[in-house]
N, CA and C atoms as an extended XYZ file, in Angstrom:
309
Properties=species:S:1:pos:R:3:atomname:S:1:resname:S:1:resid:I:1 pbc="F F F"
N         1.818       -8.396      -13.774 N   MET     1
C         3.308       -8.903      -13.953 CA  MET     1
C         3.866       -9.704      -12.342 C   MET     1
N         3.580       -9.104      -11.487 N   GLY     2
C         3.872       -9.794       -9.930 CA  GLY     2
C         3.377      -11.165      -10.100 C   GLY     2
N         1.956      -11.542      -10.652 N   GLU     3
C         1.594      -12.662      -10.363 CA  GLU     3
C         2.304      -13.563      -11.413 C   GLU     3
N         2.711      -13.314      -12.348 N   THR     4
C         3.317      -13.927      -13.276 CA  THR     4
C         4.835      -14.786      -12.703 C   THR     4
N         5.523      -13.460      -12.096 N   ILE     5
C         7.004      -13.714      -11.451 CA  ILE     5
C         6.488      -14.600      -10.353 C   ILE     5
N         5.501      -14.292       -9.557 N   HIS     6
C         5.012      -15.290       -8.531 CA  HIS     6
C         4.945      -16.828       -8.942 C   HIS     6
N         4.363      -16.867      -10.069 N   ASN     7
C         4.046      -18.448      -10.730 CA  ASN     7
C         5.159      -19.053      -10.865 C   ASN     7
N         6.239      -18.244      -11.563 N   TYR     8
C         7.254      -19.096      -12.198 CA  TYR     8
C         8.682      -19.017      -11.319 C   TYR     8
N         8.724      -17.887      -10.384 N   LEU     9
C        10.062      -17.962       -9.786 CA  LEU     9
C         9.752      -17.813       -8.394 C   LEU     9
N         8.971      -17.080       -7.930 N   LEU    10
C         9.180      -16.390       -6.201 CA  LEU    10
C         7.778      -16.869       -5.729 C   LEU    10
N         7.734      -18.394       -5.534 N   SER    11
C         6.324      -18.905       -5.213 CA  SER    11
C         6.093      -18.576       -3.610 C   SER    11
N         7.012      -18.246       -2.928 N   TRP    12
C         7.032      -18.013       -1.785 CA  TRP    12
C         6.916      -16.458       -1.460 C   TRP    12
N         6.735      -15.588       -2.116 N   LEU    13
C         6.315      -14.058       -2.100 CA  LEU    13
C         5.185      -13.926       -3.060 C   LEU    13
N         4.030      -13.114       -2.023 N   PRO    14
C         2.878      -12.691       -2.988 CA  PRO    14
C         3.097      -11.943       -4.001 C   PRO    14
N         2.063      -12.149       -5.239 N   GLY    15
C         2.353      -11.675       -6.582 CA  GLY    15
C         2.081      -10.206       -6.199 C   GLY    15
N         1.109       -9.656       -5.400 N   SER    16
C         0.759       -8.278       -5.322 CA  SER    16
C         2.084       -7.152       -4.395 C   SER    16
N         2.870       -8.431       -3.773 N   ILE    17
C         4.258       -7.598       -3.184 CA  ILE    17
C         5.200       -7.283       -4.407 C   ILE    17
N         5.629       -8.509       -5.004 N   ILE    18
C         6.154       -8.331       -6.203 CA  ILE    18
C         5.742       -7.267       -7.317 C   ILE    18
N         4.521       -6.952       -7.128 N   GLY    19
C         4.161       -5.979       -8.062 CA  GLY    19
C         4.217       -4.538       -7.821 C   GLY    19
N         4.173       -4.273       -6.412 N   MET    20
C         4.393       -3.045       -5.745 CA  MET    20
C         5.972       -2.859       -5.595 C   MET    20
N         6.933       -3.869       -5.534 N   VAL    21
C         8.298       -3.446       -5.542 CA  VAL    21
C         8.633       -3.153       -6.820 C   VAL    21
N         8.071       -3.750       -8.059 N   LEU    22
C         8.353       -3.532       -9.527 CA  LEU    22
C         8.186       -2.338       -9.955 C   LEU    22
N         6.537       -1.638       -9.422 N   LEU    23
C         6.239       -0.460       -9.463 CA  LEU    23
C         7.153        0.705       -8.905 C   LEU    23
N         7.745        0.475       -7.569 N   PHE    24
C         8.620        0.967       -6.893 CA  PHE    24
C         9.985        1.613       -7.691 C   PHE    24
N        10.231        0.170       -8.342 N   SER    25
C        11.785        0.382       -9.010 CA  SER    25
C        11.451        1.053      -10.466 C   SER    25
N        10.125        0.899      -10.435 N   VAL    26
C        10.252        1.923      -11.921 CA  VAL    26
C         9.884        3.426      -11.656 C   VAL    26
N         9.444        3.430      -10.671 N   TYR    27
C         9.083        5.026      -10.067 CA  TYR    27
C        10.628        5.614       -9.572 C   TYR    27
N        11.710        4.790       -9.255 N   LEU    28
C        12.961        5.290       -8.822 CA  LEU    28
C        13.394        5.429      -10.162 C   LEU    28
N        13.306        4.711      -11.683 N   MET    29
C        14.108        4.919      -12.295 CA  MET    29
C        13.662        5.726      -13.064 C   MET    29
N        12.498        6.091      -13.433 N   ILE    30
C        11.601        6.942      -14.308 CA  ILE    30
C        11.235        8.507      -13.481 C   ILE    30
N        10.896        8.528      -12.163 N   GLY    31
C        10.742        9.572      -11.342 CA  GLY    31
C         9.551       10.251      -11.879 C   GLY    31
N         9.814       11.715      -11.997 N   GLU    32
C         8.496       12.637      -11.807 CA  GLU    32
C         7.436       12.107      -13.510 C   GLU    32
N         8.100       11.275      -14.212 N   ARG    33
C         7.307       11.226      -15.706 CA  ARG    33
C         6.233       10.364      -15.375 C   ARG    33
N         6.563        9.235      -14.547 N   LEU    34
C         5.887        8.253      -14.151 CA  LEU    34
C         4.461        9.030      -12.959 C   LEU    34
N         4.929        9.916      -12.286 N   VAL    35
C         3.996       10.299      -11.474 CA  VAL    35
C         3.206       11.412      -12.226 C   VAL    35
N         3.373       11.987      -13.229 N   ARG    36
C         2.465       12.601      -14.300 CA  ARG    36
C         1.351       11.658      -14.735 C   ARG    36
N         2.170       10.611      -15.114 N   TRP    37
C         1.237        9.389      -16.049 CA  TRP    37
C         0.217        8.747      -15.031 C   TRP    37
N         0.790        8.621      -13.805 N   VAL    38
C        -0.380        7.995      -12.769 CA  VAL    38
C        -1.156        8.454      -12.538 C   VAL    38
N        -0.864        9.879      -12.073 N   LYS    39
C        -1.610       11.040      -11.335 CA  LYS    39
C        -3.052       10.844      -11.526 C   LYS    39
N        -3.705       10.963      -13.010 N   GLU    40
C        -4.948       10.984      -13.288 CA  GLU    40
C        -5.820        9.809      -13.015 C   GLU    40
N        -5.080        8.586      -12.963 N   GLY    41
C        -5.742        7.207      -12.317 CA  GLY    41
C        -5.844        7.181      -11.018 C   GLY    41
N        -4.699        7.717      -10.324 N   ALA    42
C        -4.848        7.693       -8.947 CA  ALA    42
C        -5.801        8.669       -8.372 C   ALA    42
N        -5.932        9.760       -8.917 N   GLU    43
C        -7.183       10.425       -8.196 CA  GLU    43
C        -8.507        9.999       -8.536 C   GLU    43
N        -8.600        9.195       -9.514 N   LEU    44
C        -9.762        8.562       -9.647 CA  LEU    44
C       -10.022        7.634       -8.520 C   LEU    44
N        -8.819        6.605       -8.456 N   PHE    45
C        -8.842        5.764       -7.619 CA  PHE    45
C        -9.281        6.027       -6.272 C   PHE    45
N        -8.484        7.122       -5.736 N   ILE    46
C        -8.678        7.783       -4.418 CA  ILE    46
C       -10.262        8.368       -4.446 C   ILE    46
N       -10.990        8.703       -5.399 N   LYS    47
C       -12.248        8.951       -5.092 CA  LYS    47
C       -12.913        8.110       -4.874 C   LYS    47
N       -13.040        6.907       -5.385 N   TYR    48
C       -13.797        5.651       -4.734 CA  TYR    48
C       -13.280        4.970       -3.857 C   TYR    48
N       -12.194        5.368       -3.412 N   LEU    49
C       -11.628        4.507       -2.285 CA  LEU    49
C       -12.289        3.872       -1.107 C   LEU    49
N       -13.348        4.572       -0.460 N   PRO    50
C       -14.237        4.009        0.399 CA  PRO    50
C       -15.132        2.928       -0.128 C   PRO    50
N       -15.380        2.589       -1.434 N   LEU    51
C       -16.121        2.051       -1.955 CA  LEU    51
C       -15.301        0.565       -1.387 C   LEU    51
N       -14.151        0.470       -1.435 N   PHE    52
C       -13.412       -0.958       -1.507 CA  PHE    52
C       -13.137       -1.431       -0.285 C   PHE    52
N       -13.745       -0.837        0.929 N   PHE    53
C       -13.597       -1.060        2.371 CA  PHE    53
C       -15.004       -1.884        2.539 C   PHE    53
N       -15.809       -1.307        1.874 N   VAL    54
C       -17.218       -2.198        2.103 CA  VAL    54
C       -17.300       -3.806        2.112 C   VAL    54
N       -16.530       -4.595        1.124 N   PRO    55
C       -16.680       -5.677        1.318 CA  PRO    55
C       -15.502       -6.319        2.522 C   PRO    55
N       -14.410       -5.774        2.748 N   VAL    56
C       -13.669       -6.119        4.038 CA  VAL    56
C       -14.622       -5.991        5.251 C   VAL    56
N       -15.216       -4.765        5.312 N   THR    57
C       -15.931       -4.746        6.589 CA  THR    57
C       -16.868       -5.897        6.711 C   THR    57
N       -17.719       -6.077        5.652 N   VAL    58
C       -18.817       -7.098        5.649 CA  VAL    58
C       -18.229       -8.450        6.008 C   VAL    58
N       -17.030       -8.683        5.467 N   GLY    59
C       -16.170      -10.214        5.640 CA  GLY    59
C       -15.922       -9.969        6.880 C   GLY    59
N       -15.471       -8.785        7.826 N   ILE    60
C       -14.956       -8.977        9.164 CA  ILE    60
C       -16.110       -8.983        9.840 C   ILE    60
N       -16.998       -8.639        9.523 N   LEU    61
C       -18.503       -8.945       10.436 CA  LEU    61
C       -19.084      -10.253       10.405 C   LEU    61
N       -18.477      -10.943        9.426 N   GLN    62
C       -19.134      -12.358        9.496 CA  GLN    62
C       -18.366      -13.150       10.446 C   GLN    62
N       -17.268      -12.831       11.039 N   TYR    63
C       -16.226      -13.773       11.561 CA  TYR    63
C       -16.468      -12.894       13.216 C   TYR    63
N       -17.730      -12.734       13.597 N   GLU    64
C       -17.770      -11.925       14.670 CA  GLU    64
C       -17.159      -12.694       15.966 C   GLU    64
N       -17.218      -14.042       15.995 N   ASN    65
C       -16.671      -14.625       17.002 CA  ASN    65
C       -15.350      -14.873       17.250 C   ASN    65
N       -14.697      -14.753       15.994 N   LEU    66
C       -12.934      -14.609       16.135 CA  LEU    66
C       -12.697      -13.279       16.477 C   LEU    66
N       -13.540      -12.055       15.837 N   MET    67
C       -12.955      -10.713       16.244 CA  MET    67
C       -13.306      -10.325       17.639 C   MET    67
N       -14.217      -11.275       18.457 N   SER    68
C       -14.526      -10.901       19.705 CA  SER    68
C       -13.448      -11.297       20.869 C   SER    68
N       -12.682      -12.099       20.426 N   GLY    69
C       -11.536      -12.404       21.313 CA  GLY    69
C       -10.351      -11.733       21.022 C   GLY    69
N        -9.759      -11.574       19.569 N   PHE    70
C        -8.926      -10.803       19.347 CA  PHE    70
C        -8.876       -9.482       18.673 C   PHE    70
N       -10.317       -8.956       18.744 N   GLY    71
C       -10.404       -7.580       18.225 CA  GLY    71
C        -9.729       -6.491       18.517 C   GLY    71
N        -9.695       -6.581       19.791 N   ILE    72
C        -8.882       -5.464       20.267 CA  ILE    72
C        -7.588       -5.775       20.039 C   ILE    72
N        -6.726       -6.711       20.042 N   ILE    73
C        -5.185       -6.690       19.738 CA  ILE    73
C        -5.335       -6.491       18.045 C   ILE    73
N        -6.119       -6.869       17.217 N   PHE    74
C        -5.934       -6.624       16.036 CA  PHE    74
C        -6.057       -5.250       15.450 C   PHE    74
N        -7.032       -4.777       16.361 N   PHE    75
C        -7.385       -3.045       16.220 CA  PHE    75
C        -6.364       -2.530       16.535 C   PHE    75
N        -5.556       -2.790       17.807 N   GLY    76
C        -4.388       -2.078       18.237 CA  GLY    76
C        -3.328       -2.153       17.143 C   GLY    76
N        -2.906       -3.449       16.511 N   LEU    77
C        -1.849       -3.784       15.821 CA  LEU    77
C        -2.215       -2.677       14.411 C   LEU    77
N        -3.357       -2.780       14.121 N   LEU    78
C        -4.045       -1.929       12.587 CA  LEU    78
C        -3.664       -0.537       13.013 C   LEU    78
N        -3.930       -0.015       14.145 N   LEU    79
C        -3.524        1.408       14.519 CA  LEU    79
C        -2.233        1.590       14.534 C   LEU    79
N        -1.334        0.561       15.077 N   PHE    80
C         0.089        0.975       15.397 CA  PHE    80
C         0.914        0.635       13.791 C   PHE    80
N         0.658       -0.203       13.433 N   SER    81
C         1.164       -0.413       11.638 CA  SER    81
C         0.790        0.711       10.630 C   SER    81
N        -0.544        1.198       11.098 N   SER    82
C        -0.920        2.333       10.212 CA  SER    82
C         0.040        4.010       10.508 C   SER    82
N         0.183        4.157       11.751 N   PHE    83
C         0.926        5.081       12.502 CA  PHE    83
C         2.277        5.247       12.195 C   PHE    83
N         2.382        3.691       12.001 N   LEU    84
C         4.284        3.716       11.740 CA  LEU    84
C         4.422        3.809       10.208 C   LEU    84
N         3.550        3.567        9.477 N   MET    85
C         3.646        3.761        8.135 CA  MET    85
C         3.558        5.340        7.787 C   MET    85
N         2.808        6.132        8.458 N   ILE    86
C         2.613        7.438        8.171 CA  ILE    86
C         4.182        7.963        8.371 C   ILE    86
N         4.458        7.585        9.577 N   LEU    87
C         5.620        8.505       10.065 CA  LEU    87
C         6.900        7.695        9.200 C   LEU    87
N         6.913        6.558        8.453 N   VAL    88
C         8.121        6.067        7.465 CA  VAL    88
C         7.760        6.910        6.465 C   VAL    88
N         6.651        7.375        5.821 N   ILE    89
C         6.422        7.833        4.528 CA  ILE    89
C         6.670        9.196        4.904 C   ILE    89
N         6.236        9.664        5.755 N   SER    90
C         6.511       11.099        5.918 CA  SER    90
C         7.608       11.504        5.954 C   SER    90
N         8.716       10.695        6.740 N   TYR    91
C        10.106       11.008        6.860 CA  TYR    91
C        10.798       10.867        5.263 C   TYR    91
N        10.336        9.783        4.529 N   LEU    92
C        10.842        9.824        3.355 CA  LEU    92
C        10.428       10.454        2.198 C   LEU    92
N         9.492       11.122        2.383 N   MET    93
C         8.617       12.474        1.743 CA  MET    93
C         9.598       13.493        1.883 C   MET    93
N         9.937       13.928        3.212 N   ASN    94
C        10.436       15.164        3.762 CA  ASN    94
C        12.219       15.089        3.237 C   ASN    94
N        12.577       13.937        3.118 N   ARG    95
C        14.182       13.673        2.925 CA  ARG    95
C        14.141       13.898        1.234 C   ARG    95
N        13.160       13.365        0.680 N   ARG    96
C        13.203       13.752       -0.666 CA  ARG    96
C        13.070       14.965       -1.471 C   ARG    96
N        12.304       15.404       -0.544 N   GLU    97
C        12.131       17.049       -0.993 CA  GLU    97
C        13.220       17.870       -0.598 C   GLU    97
N        14.066       17.788        0.432 N   ARG    98
C        15.237       18.366        0.897 CA  ARG    98
C        15.898       18.022       -0.370 C   ARG    98
N        16.175       16.482       -0.862 N   ASP    99
C        17.235       16.506       -1.840 CA  ASP    99
C        16.771       17.211       -3.048 C   ASP    99
N        15.492       17.019       -3.494 N   LEU   100
C        15.263       17.688       -4.608 CA  LEU   100
C        15.619       19.110       -4.702 C   LEU   100
N        15.460       19.923       -3.609 N   SER   101
C        15.276       21.177       -3.154 CA  SER   101
C        16.868       21.559       -3.239 C   SER   101
N        17.888       20.740       -2.826 N   CYS   102
C        19.348       21.036       -2.549 CA  CYS   102
C        20.071       21.141       -4.037 C   CYS   102
N        19.414       20.145       -4.808 N   GLY   103
C        20.192       19.923       -5.943 CA  GLY   103
C        19.633       19.780       -7.067 C   GLY   103
């Protein structure tokens, strides 16, 4: 659905981003029912998640000349952005947990 919106309306925004925003919007509207519905598929996906990183790693290794010059910078940015996202998601989940327990 995100790709369709990308093709017809928002050509400057990637379809995968549109799809994630739509999924998050549905989660905000439906809530816990969506979590139960998606949980089984998510657990299966997480079980096989390391297999999805193999093609990415092979692709990066093919561009060794690019990674030799900028590899340290890319790696640092990757660590920083991952740590930042962990902090943001942790904060949001703690806040949501407090809101659910209070009300």
